N, C-alpha and C positions, 0 to 999 in steps of 0.2 A: 529499649533497644528497640530499633525502628523493623518492622517487618518487611523481608526480601519480597518485592515486588513483581507480578509476574505481567511478560509480554507475549500474547500471541500474536501473528505475525502468517500472514496468509503466503501461498507463491513466495516461499525464503529461503527457496533452495538453491537458489542463484540469483545474478543482477543486483539489481537494487533489493529486492526484500533480505539477500542472503546478506550484502554490507548492513540495510538498518540491525539484523542479528549481533553480527558484530559490534555495532556500537551499544546497542544495552548489554551484549554478553557479559560488562567490566561485574554490574550491581542488579542487574536484573537477573529474574529465572526465565528462559527463554523457548517457548514453542515453535516448532519450525514444521511449518507443513505444505506438502509437497502433494504434484498429484501424479505422479506416474515415474519419474527418477529417483526411485530410492538412493541409489548408491550418490548419486550427487549433495540426497540428504544426509547419506551418513559419513562423508565426504566434509561437508560443512558442521557437521556433528564434532567431530575429530579435532576441525581446527578452535573452534567454537569452546573447547574444552581444554585447550592451550595454555586461553587465557586466563589474567588469574581473575581471581575473585577481590573485587574492593571494597563488598560489604562487613561490614562488622560483625552482623550475625546470620551468616550464610546458611538458605535450606538446602535441603536437594532435596530428588534430585534438581543439578541447575539448569542441565538442557534435553528437550523428548523433544522426538521426531511425530509428527503422527500427518497419515497420507487424508487425503481429503477431496474431491471432487468438487469446486466452489460455485460449480454450474447447475448442482440437485442441492436444494431445501435441507432436504431431508441428513445430508452428507455435511453441510454446512452447521445443522441444529446438532449430528454426533459429537462434530469436531467442536464444538463451544463445548460442549457434557463433556468427552472425553481427557479436555484442556482442564479441567474444573476437577475431573477425578482425579487425574493425575498430580495435578499441581496445589487444589487446594481453593483458588481464589484466579481472576482476574481484573488486573489494573490496569494494561492495555492493550488495545486490539489495533494494531495496522493489518487493516484492509487493502491489500496492496496485489489481488487481481484484476485482470483486465483482459481485454481483446481486441484484435483488431486486424483486417484484414488490409495486404502491400496494393493500393490501387494508386494512378494518377486522382488525386484531388479531385482536378478542373475537369474532370471527364464527367460529364453529370449521368453517363453512360453505366458506367463502375461505380455512380453513386444508391442507383433503385434498386439494388441488388437486395430482397428480401431474407433471403437466410444469414448476409449480412447483420443487416438490422436487429434481426430476432438474436443473432447470438449475442452481438454486442451490447443488448440493452438488457439482455441478461448476465455478461461480465460487465458490465461495468456500471450498471444498475442496480440489479434486483441484487444478487451478491451483496453486496454490502448491502442493502438494507436486511438482507437475510439474518446476516453476521451481526447484525447491532442490533436487530430483534431478540436473537440469540441470548445475546452478550448484557442484555440492557441491566437483568438483575443483578447481573456477578459486577457488572459496572458502579450501578447504582451505589451495590453494599461497600465497595470500594473508593466510590468517591474517584473513578477514574476516567482516563478519556480515551476517545474512537478517530482512528487518524485516518483518511482511504486515501488512494492517491491517484490525485486527478492527472492530468495532462492540458500544458498549454492550451491542448487544441481546443480543449472544452472553453477558450477565453475569447480563443481569435481565429476563425474559421479556418483549420490549418490541418495539416497531418496525413497521415496516414490515406483516411478515408472517412467521406459526409459521414456515414451511418457513426466509424467512430467521434469525430469532432461529436459531434451531437449529441451523445450521450452521454460523453464526456460531462457537455453542460448540464446534463441532467441530474450527472450524477455531484457537480459541484451546489447547484438546488436541492438536491437531497439533503447532502450534508448540512446544510443552512438549516430544512425543516428538520431535521434529527435532534438540530442543538437546539430546538426549543421544547420538540417536545422531551427530552431525557433531559433538560435544566430543570433544576439547579444542577443535581448531582452530580451528574455526566459532560464531560467538555466534549464536543464536535468539529476536528477539521480537519481541511483536506491539502494537501501541497500537488499542485501542479509543474511536475520539470517538464524543461521546454526539450530536445531532442539529446539524450544520452548515450553514447557510443557502448549500449551492452551487448547481447550477441541478437536482442533484437536488433538493437539503432542502427547496428552494424551493417542490416540488410540491405539500407537506404544505400541506393546509389550512392556513388562518389561523388557527386555533381549537386547532391541535395547536398549533402552533411555542408560542405563548401559553402553552399549558398543557403542553409541557416545557421551556419556561424557567423557569415557575414550580417545576417537581419538582427543578431543580436547586440547592443549596445555596449556589450562588455568584451568582443568577438570575442567569445568563448563558449565553448556548450555549457552545458551545466554537469554533473560528474555523477555518478552513483553516492560519491562519499561525501558533496554538498548538499544533497537532499536528503540522506541517514540522518545527518549533523544536523540538518533543520525538522526533521521526525524527532528523531530525541528532544530539541527544544520544547518543540509542540508536547510534549509529554509531561514537560515541567511546566509549560506554562501554567498557570493556576485560576487564570480571568482572559483567558484567549478562548473566543468559544467561535462556531460558526464562519469563520475564516477559512480563506482559500487560498495557501501561499503559494504566487508564482516563483521558483526557480529558473529562470528563465532567460540569465544573462540581458532582462532587459526586451526579450525580443517581442512582447506583447504587449509596448508600448507603442 
């Protein structure tokens, strides 16, 4: 009888992270991580609990919520240790946290803010490194997978800010480095969505959203559903590692 696998998803109380949790919910045990909004995480937990379990030998608990500030290394380490303590194992880590500040990408004056660079580097690079390091032994044991959420801004200079784009490019290269280091037991990949109309994406002006849509080859923006399905596919792909999957309607072409 197959053991029910466990997925830890950071920044997963809303938006893309929550949708990834929904996609894993039928047959995985899922740990939801939030930073400050506990009520939103609890609401998601209730929703997930209503999704029928399709695994032939379910374990308990199916779902668990853990608070963690992923900009803090000790907090990330504690998140992993608490997940193992509660669930007994980790098979999939989806490192979904990130940060940016809305700026005019073409305004160089706005692109040299030291605080933006430091926070972007912490949230778009270091947190993924810390999480992979903290989870490496558990993932090696389960021959699991580590998937991080990057951005098309890391492939084609674009997006909300210069520091965001540069640190997302660094995140993609980090994934390739980790894929080399953690092979052959652990697969490491990332997804790079284009603009998604999440709570965050809707902060862009309407003109920018319209232009982003026109810039795609498919004339449609990626949805959280599109991206979550690809994350799920990567989790099950035994022969894929070190890859960055652009889910952007072809805007980076």
